C-alpha positions in Angstrom: -91.2 96.8 -86.3 -94.4 98.0 -83.5 -95.9 95.2 -80.5 -99.8 94.9 -80.8 -101.7 97.0 -77.5 -102.6 94.3 -74.4 -106.3 95.2 -74.8 -107.8 97.7 -78.2 -108.3 101.1 -77.6 -111.4 101.6 -77.1 -111.7 98.9 -74.9 -109.3 100.9 -72.9 -110.9 104.2 -73.5 -114.1 102.7 -72.3 -112.6 101.4 -69.0 -110.7 105.1 -68.0 -114.3 107.1 -68.8 -115.7 104.3 -66.4 -113.2 105.0 -64.3 -113.7 108.5 -64.4 -117.3 109.2 -64.0 -117.6 106.8 -61.2 -117.1 109.5 -57.9 -116.3 107.4 -55.2 -112.8 105.5 -53.3 -109.8 104.6 -55.9 -110.7 101.3 -54.1 -114.1 100.8 -54.7 -114.5 101.3 -58.3 -114.5 98.2 -60.1 -117.5 95.9 -60.3 -116.2 93.4 -58.3 -114.4 96.0 -55.8 -117.3 95.2 -53.4 -116.6 91.4 -52.6 -112.9 92.3 -51.9 -112.5 95.1 -50.4 -116.2 94.8 -47.7 -116.8 91.9 -47.6 -113.7 89.6 -47.9 -112.4 91.1 -44.6 -115.8 91.6 -43.6 -115.6 87.9 -43.0 -112.1 87.2 -41.9 -113.4 89.9 -38.8 -116.6 87.8 -38.3 -114.3 84.4 -38.1 -112.2 85.6 -35.8 -114.3 87.3 -33.2 -116.1 84.2 -33.9 -113.4 82.1 -32.4 -111.7 84.8 -30.0 -115.0 84.7 -28.2 -115.4 80.9 -28.1 -111.3 80.5 -26.3 -112.5 82.5 -24.3 -114.9 80.5 -23.5 -113.6 77.1 -23.4 -110.6 78.6 -20.9 -113.1 79.8 -18.5 -115.0 76.7 -18.3 -112.2 74.7 -18.5 -113.9 73.0 -21.9 -110.8 71.0 -23.8 -108.2 70.7 -21.2 -105.3 68.1 -22.1 -105.6 65.8 -18.9 
């Protein structure tokens, strides 16, 4: 008794041709990988820089101290 494959052979060959034809880094080969590899880290970095800057500003001006 043989098991059914997870994907059809035609789909698998199509995906292999796509990944072998792209001449980019391995982590940027998929169609939506730019979002996970570039956009999300940039958003996290921008948010952390903003929060650090706000914290330094508040610290230097004495804002938000508990009495």
